[in-house]
C-alpha positions in Angstrom: 147.6 74.1 88.1 144.2 74.7 89.6 143.9 77.9 91.6 141.7 79.1 94.4 141.4 82.8 95.3 141.3 83.3 99.1 140.6 86.5 101.0 142.1 87.6 104.4 140.2 88.4 107.6 140.6 90.8 110.5 144.2 91.3 111.7 145.7 91.8 108.3 145.0 95.6 108.2 147.9 98.0 107.9 148.0 101.8 107.3 148.7 102.4 103.6 147.3 99.1 102.3 145.9 99.3 98.8 147.4 102.7 98.1 149.9 101.5 95.5 147.1 99.6 93.8 144.8 102.7 93.7 147.7 104.8 92.3 148.5 102.3 89.6 145.0 101.1 88.5 142.0 103.4 88.0 139.7 100.5 88.6 141.3 99.8 92.0 140.9 103.5 92.9 137.3 103.3 91.9 136.7 100.5 94.5 137.9 102.8 97.3 135.7 105.6 95.9 132.7 103.3 95.8 133.3 102.2 99.4 133.7 105.8 100.6 130.4 106.7 98.9 128.6 103.6 100.3 129.6 104.5 103.9 129.2 108.3 103.5 132.8 108.9 104.8 136.4 108.8 103.6 137.4 105.4 104.8 140.2 105.4 102.2 141.8 108.4 104.0 141.7 106.5 107.2 143.3 103.4 105.5 146.1 105.4 103.9 146.7 108.3 106.3 145.0 107.4 109.6 146.1 105.7 112.8 146.2 102.0 113.2 144.1 102.0 116.4 141.1 103.6 114.6 141.6 101.4 111.5 141.6 98.3 113.7 138.2 99.1 115.2 136.0 96.3 113.9 133.6 98.5 112.1 136.5 100.1 110.1 138.8 97.1 109.6 136.1 94.9 108.0 135.1 97.2 105.1 138.7 98.4 104.8 140.1 94.9 104.3 137.3 94.1 101.8 138.1 97.3 99.8 141.8 96.4 99.7 141.0 92.8 98.5 138.6 94.2 95.8 141.2 96.7 94.7 143.6 93.8 94.2 141.0 91.9 92.2 140.5 94.9 90.0 144.3 95.1 89.5 144.3 91.4 88.5 141.4 92.0 86.1 143.3 94.9 84.5 146.2 92.5 83.9 143.9 90.1 82.3 143.2 87.7 85.2 139.4 87.3 85.8 137.6 85.6 88.6 136.9 82.7 86.3 140.6 81.7 86.5 139.8 80.5 90.0 138.1 77.1 90.6 136.9 78.3 94.0 136.8 81.4 96.2 137.0 81.4 100.0 137.6 83.9 102.8 138.5 83.8 106.5 135.6 85.2 108.5 135.0 88.7 107.0 137.0 87.5 104.0 134.0 85.4 103.0 132.3 88.7 102.1 135.3 89.8 100.0 135.2 86.4 98.3 131.5 86.9 97.4 132.1 90.4 96.2 135.0 89.2 94.0 132.7 86.5 92.6 130.0 89.0 91.7 127.5 87.6 94.2 127.2 90.9 96.2 127.9 94.4 95.0 130.8 96.3 96.5 128.4 98.9 97.8 126.2 96.4 99.5 129.3 94.5 100.8 130.8 97.6 102.4 127.5 98.5 104.1 127.0 94.9 105.3 130.5 94.8 106.8 130.0 98.1 108.6 126.8 96.7 110.0 128.5 93.4 110.9 131.4 95.2 112.6 129.2 97.4 114.7 126.9 94.5 115.6 129.7 92.3 116.6 131.3 95.0 118.7 128.0 95.8 120.5 126.9 92.2 121.1 129.1 91.8 124.2 130.1 94.6 126.5 133.8 95.4 126.3 135.9 93.4 128.7 133.3 90.6 129.1 134.5 88.4 126.2 137.9 87.2 125.0 139.6 85.0 122.5 142.8 82.9 122.8 144.9 81.1 120.3 145.9 77.6 121.4 149.1 76.5 119.7 150.1 72.8 119.5 146.8 71.1 120.1 144.4 69.8 117.4 140.7 70.7 117.1 139.4 67.7 119.1 141.8 68.4 122.0 140.9 72.1 122.0 137.1 71.3 122.0 137.7 69.2 125.0 139.6 72.0 126.7 136.8 74.5 125.9 134.2 72.2 127.3 136.2 71.7 130.5 136.8 75.5 130.8 133.2 76.6 130.2 131.8 75.8 133.7 128.4 77.1 132.7 129.8 80.0 130.6 130.3 80.2 126.9 133.7 78.8 125.6 133.9 77.4 122.1 136.5 76.5 119.4 136.0 79.5 117.1 138.6 79.3 114.4 140.2 76.0 113.3 143.0 77.8 111.4 145.6 75.0 110.8 146.8 71.8 112.4 148.9 73.8 115.0 146.4 76.6 115.9 142.8 76.7 117.1 141.3 79.8 118.6 138.8 79.7 121.4 136.2 82.3 122.1 133.7 83.1 124.8 133.3 84.7 128.2 136.6 86.2 129.4 136.9 84.1 132.6 136.2 80.9 130.7 138.7 81.7 127.9 141.3 82.5 130.6 140.6 79.1 132.2 140.9 77.4 128.7 144.4 79.0 128.3 145.5 77.5 131.6 143.9 74.0 130.9 145.4 73.9 127.4 148.9 74.3 128.7 148.3 71.6 131.3 147.1 69.4 128.4 150.3 69.9 126.4 149.7 73.0 124.3 153.0 74.7 123.4 151.4 78.1 124.0 148.1 79.7 124.8 148.0 83.4 123.8 145.2 85.8 124.7 144.4 87.8 121.5 144.1 91.6 121.3 140.5 91.6 120.1 137.6 93.8 121.2 134.9 91.1 121.2 134.6 87.2 121.3 133.9 86.5 117.7 132.4 83.2 116.3 130.8 82.0 119.5 127.2 81.9 120.9 127.7 85.3 122.6 127.5 86.8 119.1 123.8 85.8 118.7 122.6 89.5 118.8 125.0 90.2 115.9 123.7 87.2 114.0 120.2 88.5 114.4 121.3 91.9 113.1 123.0 90.3 110.1 119.9 88.2 109.3 117.9 91.5 109.1 120.6 93.3 107.1 121.1 90.4 104.6 117.4 90.0 104.0 117.4 93.4 102.3 120.4 92.7 100.0 120.4 91.1 96.6 122.7 88.1 96.4 123.4 86.4 93.1 124.9 83.1 92.3 128.7 83.6 92.5 130.7 83.2 89.2 132.7 80.4 90.9 131.7 78.3 93.9 132.3 79.6 97.4 133.8 77.3 100.0 131.8 78.5 103.0 133.4 78.9 106.5 130.8 77.1 108.5 130.3 74.2 106.0 133.8 73.8 104.6 132.2 72.8 101.3 131.1 74.4 98.0 127.9 76.5 97.8 126.4 78.5 94.9 122.8 79.0 96.0 122.0 82.6 96.9 119.5 81.5 99.6 122.1 79.1 101.1 124.8 81.8 101.0 122.5 84.2 102.9 121.8 81.7 105.6 125.4 80.6 106.0 126.5 84.3 106.4 124.1 84.5 109.3 125.3 81.2 110.8 129.0 82.3 110.3 128.6 85.0 113.0 128.2 82.5 115.8 129.7 79.5 114.0 133.3 78.2 113.7 135.5 79.3 110.9 136.5 75.8 109.5 139.6 77.1 107.6 141.7 74.0 107.9 138.9 71.8 106.5 138.1 74.4 103.8 141.6 74.3 102.5 141.7 70.5 102.6 138.3 70.4 100.8 139.7 72.6 98.0 142.9 70.5 97.8 140.7 67.4 97.5 138.8 69.0 94.6 142.1 69.5 92.8 143.3 72.9 93.9 147.1 73.1 93.9 147.7 76.9 94.3 146.2 79.5 96.5 146.3 83.2 95.7 145.8 85.4 98.8 144.0 88.5 97.5 144.5 91.7 99.5 146.4 92.6 102.6 149.0 90.5 104.3 150.0 86.8 104.1 148.4 85.2 107.2 146.3 82.8 105.1 149.4 81.6 103.2 151.1 80.8 106.4 148.1 78.7 107.6 147.8 77.0 104.2 151.4 75.9 104.2 150.9 74.4 107.7 147.8 72.6 106.5 149.5 71.0 103.4 153.2 71.7 102.5 152.5 70.5 98.9 150.2 73.5 98.2 151.7 76.6 96.6 150.8 80.1 97.8 151.0 83.5 96.1 150.1 86.9 97.6 148.4 89.6 95.4 148.5 92.9 97.3 150.6 95.2 95.2 150.9 96.2 91.5 154.0 94.1 91.3 152.1 91.1 92.7 149.3 91.6 90.2 151.7 91.7 87.2 153.7 88.7 88.4 150.5 86.7 89.0 149.3 87.6 85.4 152.6 86.4 84.0 152.3 83.2 86.0 
């Protein structure tokens, strides 16, 4: 079997995530300590004992999910499974940063600080209430792009996340996204669900955040990853540090091409996907993309041991 390690994005966060890993593996606990030190606060206390509303704030959820994914990676390493066991790494939106940290391209300290900056920049790019996102279920990417174009009416409305063959997320100005939800149903969508997000991610309205990330990334060392990254905006392999830096900037306003990314890895021989960190949302998407692909979650000590045995 050929394995890819994939890393979840926002929405996977839960109170208590990663605690069992930190208790079972000193190297996993060290990840949370490093992130706390990098941010100058006890994010781990919020993750393990805080309230979900505060954890879900973009500037907290992003570094918290990365820390949990990296703790799971350290648990795997303690069980003898290194990053080189993967043919590729990939992550959904912020998960791309976790993937790069796991592959040794960016230090955990720098990744935590970048994600705090990214979260704050994305939150402040658009005043609260002016942007929105909606999941369109039952229409493919081309159909949703046509819906977004019709709904825009001079405002921003874009296909933001191509998650799987049954789900594409649109993002943009609130009124335009609401129009898209109505039009999508008229065009045969099974459902159009407004998402409980605080900003319209992965659309042109995020340009101020992209500018902030360009500045932040310019001051960070990026190395060639130990295994190739399948980049969100390209849906293809990349190893050049300069390209990675540029693609991380483009990712803020660009579409997350997750369906195509999974298909690209499958075409390159990947038969099994390990979802490293919190939740199992990516595994659900992957199964919808290609039923023949196997999925495994690695988010607890038991998962890490089972994965090592496999």
